[in-house]
DOTOR-126194 format. One line per 2 residues: number of its first residue (from 1); for each residue x, y negated, z of N, C-alpha, C, O. Coordinates in pm, whole numbers, plus 50000, padded with zeros to 5 digits. Layout:
NUM = X:Y:Z:X:Y:Z:X:Y:Z:X:Y:Z | ...
//
This chain:
1 = 02184:41813:22385:02259:41701:22323:02302:41829:22257:02293:41931:22325 | 02354:41838:22116:02471:41939:22116:02582:41898:22114:02599:41776:22113
3 = 02680:41976:22112:02831:41923:22120:02852:41849:22047:02880:41737:22090 | 02851:41869:21901:02842:41777:21794:02824:41638:21841:02909:41556:21874
5 = 02686:41627:21837:02650:41468:21947:02734:41463:21996:02838:41401:21972 | 02703:41531:22082:02788:41494:22240:02943:41407:22230:02984:41308:22291
7 = 03003:41490:22125:03167:41449:22148:03129:41332:22030:03186:41228:22061 | 03070:41320:21936:03089:41199:21818:03060:41074:21978:03144:40989:22008
9 = 02922:41097:22060:02852:40955:22169:02986:40991:22208:03003:41035:22095 | 03147:41022:22291:03233:41002:22300:03294:40914:22275:03320:40809:22334
11 = 03347:40998:22091:03431:40928:22034:03396:40729:21991:03477:40638:21982 | 03243:40729:21974:03229:40606:21955:03242:40500:22066:03284:40385:22059
13 = 03168:40608:22226:03246:40471:22271:03409:40448:22339:03452:40346:22393 | 03487:40587:22313:03606:40495:22363:03671:40432:22232:03787:40392:22229
15 = 03568:40428:22106:03637:40332:22014:03558:40161:22052:03609:40051:22037 | 03481:40181:22080:03420:40074:22152:03499:40003:22300:03513:39885:22331
17 = 03534:40106:22359:03601:40011:22471:03732:39962:22379:03729:39841:22360 | 03832:40023:22325:03918:40036:22288:03974:39903:22177:04084:39850:22162
19 = 03844:39885:22114:03822:39790:21963:03999:39738:21988:04077:39747:22083 | 04011:39667:21810:04168:39631:21834:04058:39476:21799:03939:39465:21771
21 = 04150:39394:21814:04141:39245:21838:04263:39190:21787:04379:39196:21827 | 04184:39114:21652:04338:39034:21641:04339:38858:21609:04252:38788:21557
23 = 04457:38825:21655:04470:38688:21650:04543:38666:21548:04579:38758:21474 | 04581:38527:21526:04635:38469:21355:04649:38348:21364:04559:38264:21356
25 = 04794:38326:21384:04763:38193:21370:04770:38119:21233:04794:38184:21132 | 04749:37972:21228:04744:37913:21042:04933:37905:21066:05012:37937:21155
27 = 04939:37848:20939:05081:37866:20893:05136:37665:20989:05250:37621:21004 | 05063:37629:21012:05086:37498:21115:05089:37508:21224:05004:37581:21276
29 = 05158:37460:21281:05235:37508:21384:05153:37462:21558:05163:37357:21622 | 05090:37564:21583:04970:37552:21721:05060:37482:21820:05178:37518:21814
31 = 05028:37385:21915:05033:37270:22007:05014:37367:22131:04903:37391:22180 | 05130:37420:22175:05093:37507:22295:05085:37409:22444:05193:37382:22498
33 = 05002:37377:22484:04983:37228:22600:04973:37303:22733:04877:37358:22785 | 05136:37286:22783:05130:37331:22950:05074:37197:23059:05061:37074:23058
35 = 05048:37335:23165:04986:37230:23245:05057:37275:23371:04990:37367:23417 | 05156:37254:23442:05203:37281:23577:05152:37194:23620:05130:37080:23580
37 = 05110:37298:23794:04987:37262:23843:04952:37302:23985:04978:37421:23966 | 04926:37300:24073:04937:37335:24261:04812:37310:24278:04765:37204:24236
39 = 04712:37434:24362:04662:37415:24500:04671:37369:24560:04586:37357:24648 | 04839:37279:24558:04870:37258:24711:04875:37111:24685:04866:37042:24786
41 = 04892:37035:24548:04879:36936:24539:04800:36867:24503:04737:36885:24398 | 04777:36739:24606:04619:36634:24647:04614:36571:24455:04508:36575:24393
43 = 04720:36530:24404:04705:36523:24250:04670:36544:24142:04637:36491:24036 | 04693:36689:24222:04644:36821:24091:04536:36808:24076:04530:36798:23953
45 = 04381:36795:24134:04281:36859:24075:04182:36781:23974:04074:36823:23932 | 04260:36627:23937:04191:36534:23803:04225:36607:23717:04136:36636:23637
47 = 04395:36683:23686:04439:36719:23560:04366:36837:23503:04314:36854:23393 | 04379:36947:23653:04234:37081:23666:04127:37045:23569:04103:37123:23477
49 = 04088:36980:23575:03949:36905:23520:03957:36885:23427:03873:36930:23348 | 04067:36803:23382:04102:36761:23266:04113:36889:23115:04086:36916:22998
51 = 04159:36916:23206:04227:37050:23146:04107:37181:23094:04113:37266:23005 | 03978:37141:23220:03855:37268:23216:03799:37184:23043:03823:37256:22946
53 = 03747:37076:23018:03714:36951:22873:03795:37081:22788:03711:37166:22759 | 03891:37109:22756:03977:37244:22689:03898:37341:22627:03905:37387:22513
55 = 03813:37368:22732:03759:37443:22638:03652:37470:22529:03652:37577:22467 | 03580:37393:22513:03537:37307:22395:03575:37246:22315:03503:37193:22230
57 = 03719:37234:22321:03805:37157:22233:03761:37226:22069:03699:37332:22060 | 03785:37183:22003:03701:37233:21827:03857:37311:21737:03868:37386:21640
59 = 03944:37251:21820:04056:37335:21726:04113:37485:21842:04195:37569:21804 | 04041:37488:21995:04103:37566:22082:04166:37708:21978:04124:37753:21871
61 = 04299:37755:22080:04339:37916:21971:04358:37905:21881:04409:38004:21830 | 04334:37766:21776:04377:37742:21638:04530:37624:21659:04650:37641:21680
63 = 04430:37494:21638:04572:37374:21660:04583:37421:21824:04706:37415:21828 | 04565:37442:21893:04548:37382:22023:04538:37511:22139:04427:37561:22155
65 = 04649:37561:22216:04646:37654:22342:04713:37604:22449:04831:37591:22481 | 04581:37573:22508:04593:37537:22643:04661:37629:22756:04576:37692:22818
67 = 04791:37653:22797:04809:37755:22932:04857:37665:23074:04928:37565:23064 | 04817:37708:23182:04855:37638:23276:04948:37771:23395:04929:37887:23432
69 = 05035:37677:23412:05133:37753:23483:05080:37731:23684:05026:37626:23719 | 05097:37801:23747:05047:37749:23859:05233:37773:23954:05295:37880:23957
71 = 05275:37648:24015:05374:37653:24073:05416:37635:24202:05392:37518:24231 | 05466:37691:24295:05513:37802:24394:05631:37683:24478:05712:37741:24550
73 = 05644:37541:24474:05697:37521:24460:05644:37373:24590:05719:37278:24612 | 05536:37386:24641:05445:37298:24707:05354:37409:24819:05267:37370:24897
75 = 05407:37578:24800:05345:37584:24930:05326:37592:25059:05236:37621:25138 | 05497:37541:25055:05550:37521:25206:05434:37409:25286:05437:37402:25408
77 = 05332:37324:25207:05282:37210:25279:05169:37307:25357:05150:37257:25467 | 05092:37422:25341:05026:37461:25427:04888:37498:25345:04773:37455:25338
79 = 04949:37580:25301:04832:37626:25189:04918:37683:25027:04989:37613:24956 | 04881:37833:25005:05037:37891:24921:04882:37944:24797:04798:38032:24782
81 = 04927:37825:24741:04864:37915:24567:04869:38018:24516:04965:38015:24439 | 04813:38126:24513:04751:38230:24531:04788:38275:24338:04828:38375:24278
83 = 04756:38168:24311:04834:38238:24120:04975:38174:24096:05026:38159:23986 | 05021:38143:24199:05154:38051:24216:05284:38204:24147:05281:38326:24137
85 = 05373:38100:24119:05475:38214:24071:05610:38152:24074:05643:38080:23980 | 05655:38164:24130:05873:38149:24170:05930:38115:23990:06032:38056:23956
87 = 05823:38175:23902:05938:38241:23769:05860:38093:23684:05930:38014:23621 | 05687:38073:23697:05650:37967:23668:05751:37819:23688:05803:37752:23599
89 = 05755:37799:23849:05833:37697:23865:05971:37657:23771:06009:37550:23723 | 06036:37813:23767:06203:37777:23719:06147:37770:23536:06239:37778:23454
91 = 06030:37759:23491:06026:37775:23358:06034:37619:23390:06134:37564:23344 | 05926:37518:23478:05956:37375:23425:06066:37366:23523:06018:37294:23610
93 = 06166:37394:23553:06288:37338:23587:06393:37335:23429:06447:37233:23386 | 06401:37498:23352:06412:37513:23287:06444:37373:23196:06555:37329:23166
95 = 06307:37316:23163:06279:37266:23031:06364:37157:23155:06471:37133:23097 | 06367:37107:23248:06418:36947:23315:06561:36955:23225:06615:36881:23142
97 = 06590:37076:23282:06743:37135:23258:06809:37101:23103:06921:37075:23061 | 06626:37118:23025:06773:37118:22907:06700:36982:22840:06683:36963:22719
99 = 06663:36897:22946:06591:36757:22880:06533:36734:22815:06555:36661:22718 | 06426:36795:22848:06271:36817:22791:06131:36741:22862:06020:36711:22817
101 = 06181:36729:22962:06097:36638:23089:06206:36559:23173:06320:36599:23195 | 06152:36440:23216:06257:36387:23300:06218:36393:23456:06264:36301:23523
103 = 06149:36477:23515:06171:36566:23596:06055:36652:23667:05942:36642:23620 | 06074:36729:23766:05936:36812:23797:05896:36803:23891:05953:36776:23997
105 = 05785:36824:23871:05630:36716:23908:05502:36780:23881:05472:36831:23773 | 05418:36774:23996:05279:36816:23941:05193:36685:23948:05231:36600:24029
107 = 05096:36662:23882:05033:36781:23829:05203:36769:23643:05274:36669:23632 | 05210:36846:23580:05301:36774:23459:05213:36860:23318:05135:36953:23296
109 = 05285:36758:23254:05245:36835:23110:05354:36898:22970:05454:36829:22949 | 05343:36961:22924:05421:36946:22783:05352:36975:22671:05244:37034:22675
111 = 05427:36922:22523:05294:36898:22432:05405:36985:22309:05478:36931:22227 | 05382:37153:22335:05478:37176:22182:05649:37130:22252:05731:37070:22184
113 = 05673:37168:22384:05759:37174:22454:05813:37048:22484:05929:37058:22524 | 05773:36942:22479:05810:36822:22526:05725:36694:22635:05626:36643:22582
115 = 05749:36661:22730:05682:36593:22823:05609:36485:22761:05648:36398:22684 | 05447:36518:22830:05355:36421:22744:05249:36385:22846:05166:36460:22896
117 = 05274:36219:22874:05187:36218:22995:05015:36154:22926:04925:36117:23001 | 05008:36153:22813:04852:36076:22766:04765:36073:22812:04685:35979:22812
119 = 04752:36221:22889:04600:36276:22968:04586:36236:22992:04471:36221:22949 | 04613:36119:23092:04637:36063:23211:04496:35899:23150:04419:35820:23205
121 = 04542:35933:23009:04408:35804:22941:04306:35870:22912:04194:35822:22895 | 04342:36006:22902:04221:36112:22875:04197:36064:22689:04097:36013:22639
123 = 04304:36096:22633:04355:36111:22527:04360:36236:22427:04444:36315:22472 | 04310:36280:22322:04356:36402:22290:04450:36470:22330:04519:36418:22418
125 = 04490:36618:22281:04617:36677:22319:04684:36686:22220:04652:36792:22165 | 04811:36599:22127:04810:36601:22018:04840:36772:21946:04884:36883:21974
127 = 04776:36690:21831:04807:36811:21753:04887:36837:21590:04860:36769:21491 | 04989:36951:21592:05082:36917:21506:05060:36964:21351:04980:37048:21311
129 = 05163:36876:21267:05124:36883:21086:05240:36988:21056:05247:37018:20937 | 05338:37055:21146:05445:37113:21083:05380:37256:21048:05286:37330:21077
131 = 05479:37246:20977:05480:37376:20864:05601:37502:20952:05723:37486:20946 | 05550:37593:21010:05668:37703:21077:05604:37882:21060:05650:37972:21130
133 = 05510:37901:20971:05515:38025:20979:05457:38107:21059:05509:38101:21171 | 05328:38219:21049:05242:38296:21093:05248:38374:21221:05337:38459:21224
135 = 05187:38365:21307:05202:38457:21441:05083:38535:21406:04979:38485:21366 | 05105:38677:21426:04989:38745:21465:05027:38831:21553:05136:38885:21566
137 = 04913:38843:21624:04881:38897:21812:04754:39077:21775:04638:39098:21737 | 04857:39147:21813:04737:39257:21785:04681:39305:21959:04746:39380:22032
139 = 04587:39261:21985:04505:39344:22105:04459:39444:22101:04366:39476:22028 | 04534:39536:22204:04484:39688:22154:04383:39745:22364:04350:39849:22421
141 = 04381:39683:22377:04356:39729:22500:04471:39705:22623:04490:39599:22683 | 04522:39795:22638:04669:39794:22728:04718:39739:22691:04769:39647:22755
143 = 04740:39762:22543:04892:39730:22486:04885:39620:22375:04773:39584:22340 | 04991:39566:22319:04983:39467:22177:05097:39545:22108:05175:39635:22141
145 = 05059:39427:21938:05225:39413:21899:05169:39296:21815:05053:39266:21790 | 05271:39245:21785:05305:39120:21779:05456:39088:21599:05570:39132:21586
147 = 05407:39035:21544:05449:38963:21412:05438:38851:21398:05328:38797:21410 | 05578:38767:21359:05592:38652:21322:05714:38625:21174:05825:38657:21133
149 = 05585:38536:21139:05632:38597:20980:05679:38404:20962:05587:38326:20937 | 05835:38346:20979:05865:38196:20962:05820:38136:20820:05858:38204:20725
151 = 05757:38037:20792:05729:37983:20698:05858:37957:20590:05836:37952:20469 | 05994:37941:20647:06092:37868:20540:06194:38011:20548:06174:38117:20607
153 = 06282:37976:20484:06436:38084:20506:06503:38002:20608:06485:37882:20587 | 06584:38030:20724:06592:37969:20839:06694:38072:20889:06664:38190:20904
155 = 06889:37992:20928:06940:38039:20973:06900:38188:21067:06796:38167:21130 | 06941:38293:21084:06933:38355:21195:06909:38274:21335:06991:38190:21372
157 = 06801:38301:21406:06807:38277:21542:06750:38390:21636:06662:38467:21595 | 06809:38399:21781:06736:38517:21841:06591:38469:21927:06581:38393:22023
159 = 06467:38557:21841:06364:38471:21882:06337:38580:22070:06417:38651:22131 | 06196:38546:22101:06169:38564:22191:06006:38593:22240:05943:38489:22265
161 = 05958:38676:22250:05768:38636:22236:05750:38683:22332:05766:38799:22371 | 05693:38546:22405:05606:38567:22542:05441:38634:22524:05400:38644:22408
163 = 05382:38662:22597:05251:38711:22588:05176:38655:22677:05249:38582:22743 | 05062:38650:22717:05005:38566:22883:04833:38606:22884:04742:38545:22828
165 = 04830:38668:22925:04695:38690:23042:04628:38525:23066:04695:38444:23130 | 04522:38495:23021:04472:38359:23028:04369:38372:23116:04285:38439:23056
167 = 04301:38327:23299:04189:38316:23367:04132:38191:23366:04195:38085:23367 | 03986:38208:23363:03884:38110:23368:03777:38154:23452:03738:38270:23464
169 = 03720:38025:23524:03602:38012:23619:03622:38041:23721:03533:38081:23797 | 03766:38027:23759:03841:38083:23890:03832:37977:24008:03886:37867:23998
171 = 03750:38022:24136:03735:37986:24196:03782:37939:24337:03709:38004:24412 | 03878:37847:24429:03935:37907:24558:03827:37734:24662:03795:37616:24647
173 = 03821:37848:24756:03812:37769:24878:03912:37696:24936:03898:37710:25058 | 04014:37619:24911:04118:37563:25018:04080:37563:25194:03973:37525:25242
175 = 04164:37600:25249:04140:37597:25391:04280:37514:25483:04283:37508:25606 | 04376:37464:25401:04463:37416:25480:04544:37321:25363:04535:37358:25246
177 = 04599:37236:25386:04661:37118:25304:04626:37060:25288:04523:37034:25351 | 04693:36943:25143:04664:36858:25109:04535:36890:25032:04509:36787:24970
179 = 04430:36996:25001:04386:37025:24953:04236:37069:25021:04127:37093:24969 | 04278:37067:25145:04211:37143:25243:04074:37097:25255:04059:36978:25227
181 = 03952:37174:25297:03784:37165:25270:03749:37170:25091:03628:37180:25071 | 03815:37165:24990:03776:37158:24863:03761:37284:24812:03853:37363:24833
183 = 03652:37326:24741:03695:37397:24668:03737:37379:24522:03683:37288:24459 | 03837:37465:24455:03919:37397:24343:03833:37472:24205:03747:37558:24225
185 = 03864:37434:24091:03739:37545:24038:03871:37574:23922:03950:37487:23959 | 03943:37648:23800:04061:37666:23762:04035:37763:23552:04020:37879:23513
187 = 04042:37676:23509:04052:37787:23362:04223:37757:23303:04322:37692:23337 | 04179:37851:23197:04338:37899:23189:04468:37902:23209:04576:37870:23160
189 = 04394:37978:23344:04492:38016:23402:04624:38135:23400:04601:38256:23412 | 04723:38094:23388:04807:38219:23362:04859:38340:23481:04959:38339:23553
191 = 04759:38430:23471:04759:38500:23537:04910:38605:23553:04977:38642:23650 | 04919:38625:23420:05007:38735:23391:05142:38723:23266:05113:38763:23153
193 = 05233:38689:23282:05334:38613:23138:05453:38686:23180:05512:38664:23286 | 05497:38800:23069:05608:38860:23041:05692:38790:22928:05641:38697:22866
195 = 05823:38833:22900:05879:38787:22796:05951:38911:22728:06025:38988:22790 | 05915:38922:22570:05983:39043:22507:06082:38972:22482:06080:38860:22533
197 = 06204:39011:22395:06374:38990:22327:06279:38996:22251:06157:39010:22263 | 06403:38972:22110:06406:38949:21953:06426:39149:21938:06497:39226:22003
199 = 06333:39174:21829:06365:39288:21785:06263:39302:21646:06162:39359:21603 | 06389:39185:21602:06361:39189:21410:06185:39130:21390:06108:39193:21317
201 = 06135:38989:21475:05998:38900:21465:05945:39055:21426:05935:39071:21305 | 05904:39186:21519:05834:39222:21529:05802:39280:21685:05911:39311:21732
203 = 05668:39314:21810:05682:39340:21869:05592:39406:21931:05474:39369:21924 | 05625:39501:21994:05524:39597:22093:05530:39611:22217:05645:39601:22260
205 = 05394:39644:22347:05429:39637:22482:05311:39648:22502:05211:39665:22433 | 05345:39631:22663:05222:39662:22707:05171:39514:22771:05239:39424:22820
207 = 04995:39526:22749:04995:39377:22834:04987:39388:22974:04928:39467:23048 | 05096:39244:23004:05091:39216:23176:04962:39179:23235:04894:39086:23191
209 = 04927:39256:23337:04858:39302:23421:04801:39218:23528:04900:39177:23588 | 04687:39165:23588:04665:39062:23736:04564:39140:23794:04477:39219:23758
211 = 04621:39071:23935:04466:39147:24054:04384:39110:24006:04293:39183:23969 | 04384:38911:23981:04322:38865:23988:04242:38815:23837:04190:38704:23820
213 = 04248:38917:23746:04121:38944:23624:03990:38979:23654:03899:38957:23573 | 03965:39044:23787:03849:39088:23761:03789:38982:23838:03691:39035:23891
215 = 03793:38859:23873:03743:38756:23953:03761:38665:23840:03758:38552:23889 | 03778:38657:23716:03743:38565:23616:03624:38640:23610:03580:38749:23646
217 = 03559:38455:23499:03464:38473:23440:03483:38513:23285:03406:38583:23219 | 03582:38463:23248:03706:38481:23092:03765:38517:23051:03792:38435:22963
219 = 03857:38639:23036:03973:38677:22986:04045:38601:22847:03967:38583:22753 | 04176:38558:22827:04225:38528:22720:04312:38579:22689:04380:38524:22775
221 = 04413:38670:22616:04501:38685:22561:04593:38584:22451:04526:38572:22348 | 04753:38492:22438:04781:38409:22425:04911:38507:22420:04941:38604:22489
223 = 04994:38424:22276:05097:38469:22241:05202:38323:22262:05160:38218:22312 | 05366:38345:22205:05382:38243:22152:05536:38271:22123:05556:38371:22193
225 = 05624:38247:22077:05759:38211:22041:05819:38073:22019:05785:37964:21971 | 05959:38147:22097:06005:38068:22118:06178:38103:22096:06196:38222:22123
227 = 06318:38028:22052:06407:38033:21999:06447:38089:22177:06382:38062:22278 | 06582:38179:22165:06593:38223:22309:06697:38084:22374:06736:38104:22489
229 = 06719:38021:22344:06811:37908:22354:06734:37734:22412:06780:37641:22477 | 06577:37762:22334:06498:37599:22402:06383:37691:22423:06340:37769:22339
231 = 06340:37676:22534:06165:37682:22577:06038:37657:22480:05955:37738:22442 | 06046:37563:22461:05931:37523:22347:05935:37588:22272:06032:37623:22205
233 = 05772:37635:22263:05731:37719:22121:05715:37641:22045:05671:37526:22053 | 05795:37779:21859:05744:37759:21782:05635:37713:21724:05620:37595:21692
235 = 05495:37861:21697:05401:37932:21673:05365:37990:21818:05441:38036:21904 | 05219:37971:21821:05166:38028:21901:04999:38050:21903:04913:37962:21894
237 = 04981:38192:21917:04826:38235:21905:04762:38337:21987:04822:38413:22063 | 04619:38332:21964:04546:38329:22136:04419:38408:22108:04421:38456:21994
239 = 04330:38431:22164:04180:38383:22150:04141:38444:22296:04227:38481:22376 | 03968:38450:22326:03910:38505:22393:03925:38678:22414:03931:38761:22322
241 = 03927:38690:22477:03930:38885:22508:03760:38961:22528:03689:38929:22623 | 03726:39038:22449:03596:39093:22429:03602:39188:22566:03690:39267:22601
243 = 03486:39154:22627:03450:39284:22748:03487:39418:22711:03398:39486:22659 | 03615:39476:22729:03643:39615:22769:03736:39609:22744:03786:39711:22791
245 = 03845:39529:22672:03996:39491:22615:04054:39487:22759:04173:39460:22777
//
């Protein structure tokens, strides 16, 4: 192999591994559906199973973006949820403080920043018809860039960008606690989550990583914007990460 061919081969492989993915929302608001769950909660597996069905939802990543936050406040019951974070528990409590939910509990569901119970009746998640603008997310493997273009002129607000890596096909054999003896399967698990402050409706940064990514059958990258004073997502986008990103 000549040196020129060898160099071209190396460049091609590098481009393949680091190929950019672009996720772009519609102007209509995508509904971010947040599940607050725990492996230490005996009433959570039915909600987890229902959440898994959303992998086949026809509007996945456009009209609907499900994300599962594992909370840590049930860890004392005898089983420590490895996907749990105190930050996710704090997020749920913040929803309660701002009056968006009537309590802090699991399983808890938030749709577009508001408490939603109808999943128990196996009803479809609500899809918004509100025009809010376009969010574009570029996944470059280790780093991202994002830009939000509001649909209408509005008073100056301080926006935040949330970026999360989601894991799919994750299974935990629970040995203690309320779910002892069960093999719990999870999808849409928030494996890592970072928040970026306002930067003129454009952001760049490192994609958060998690040691559990290698265990997942698939990964997705999602992002959403919210006002700094309110948790509810305004617009969101995301999609499946291709192998190598």
